[in-house]
N, C-alpha and C positions, 0 to 999 in steps of 0.2 A: 606667360609670354613666351613665344621662342625667341634666342638669338638672332636668328635669320630676321625676324620680324622688327627685332631690336636695332639691330645694326642698319636695317634700311629708312631708320627714323632718321629727320634730323637735327638740329642742334637745339632749337626751341621746343621740339617736340620731346625729346630728352629731358630738358631740363623741366619741361610740366609734368611729364612721367614719374620724374625723381620727387617733385613735391607731392604728387597724390598718393605715391609709395610711403614717403616719408609720415605723411598726413593719417594714413591707413595702417603703418607700424604704431605711430602716437594711440590712435584708435584702439588698436588691439591689446596695448600694453594698459592702457586704462581699464577695459574689461577686463583684463586677467586678475587687475587689481583689486576689482570691487567682484569678481568672481563670475561675470556673467560671461565669460568667454565660450562660445557654442562650439568653435573649428579652433582647438589648439594649434594642429598644424598648419592653418592659416599663416601665423606669424612666420614661419619657418620659410615659407614659400615667397612670403613677402620681402624677408631679408636676402633671400636668394634674388630674386628678381631684383631688388634695388641694388645690390651688388652686380649685376650684369649690367643694371643701365649706367652706372657710376664707371664700371669698365672701360665700354665703348664710348660712353662720353670721352674719356681720357684719351682714349685711341684717337677719337676725332680729332681732339684738342691738340694730339702730339702730332699728327699727321699735318696740320695747316702751320 
């Protein structure tokens, strides 16, 4: 997801996306431990997207 798309989201959408990404990252970690991870690069992209979502969320809260 692009930064522009993330910035256009509302606060509730950001919280929802954060929860989805955290859940996906947890699933990826479990798959890695079990040895079933098919795409190891996905963990990196999920972490980066989560960081983007958290950054934009903090920017929104600081602006209000």
